[in-house]
C-alpha positions in Angstrom: 0.0 0.0 0.0 2.7 2.5 0.9 4.6 1.6 -2.2 1.6 2.3 -4.4 1.1 5.7 -2.7 4.7 6.6 -3.2 4.6 5.6 -6.9 1.5 7.8 -7.4 3.4 10.7 -5.7 6.4 10.1 -8.0 4.2 10.2 -11.2 2.7 13.4 -10.0 6.0 15.0 -9.2 7.6 13.8 -12.5 4.8 15.5 -14.4 5.1 18.7 -12.4 8.9 18.7 -13.0 8.5 18.3 -16.7 6.1 21.2 -16.9 8.1 23.5 -14.6 10.5 26.3 -15.6 14.1 26.1 -14.5 13.8 27.9 -11.2 10.9 25.7 -10.1 12.7 22.6 -11.2 15.5 23.4 -8.7 13.0 23.6 -5.9 11.3 20.4 -7.0 14.6 18.5 -7.1 14.7 18.8 -3.3 11.3 17.2 -3.1 12.2 14.5 -5.6 15.4 13.7 -3.7 13.5 13.4 -0.5 11.1 10.9 -2.1 14.0 8.8 -3.4 15.6 8.9 0.1 12.3 7.8 1.6 12.0 4.9 -0.8 15.5 3.7 0.0 14.9 4.0 3.7 11.8 1.9 3.4 13.7 -0.7 1.4 11.7 0.0 -1.8 13.3 -0.3 -5.2 13.8 3.1 -6.8 12.8 3.1 -10.5 15.7 3.8 -12.8 14.0 6.7 -14.5 13.5 8.3 -11.1 17.2 7.9 -10.2 18.1 9.4 -13.5 15.8 12.3 -13.1 17.1 13.0 -9.6 20.7 13.0 -10.9 19.8 15.1 -13.9 18.2 17.7 -11.7 21.1 17.7 -9.3 23.5 18.3 -12.2 21.3 21.2 -13.4 21.3 22.7 -9.9 25.1 22.5 -9.7 25.5 24.0 -13.2 23.2 26.9 -12.4 25.3 27.8 -9.4 28.2 28.5 -11.8 26.1 30.4 -14.5 26.7 33.8 -13.1 30.2 33.2 -11.7 32.7 35.7 -13.2 35.6 34.2 -15.1 
């Protein structure tokens, strides 16, 4: 039951992330990462697409920190 609820949350969050602009995607990454951590803590298998999306959003967040850095 808990796994089904988490999977529904994931699908909703994925759809919101895809529709969001860049600044909102950064905020949503924190939520997504928390969901992934929850799944791991509960011993649930994290879908590969979810892990990939989490890593992609983390990379985007790191890159955005350097966008306005003077050279």
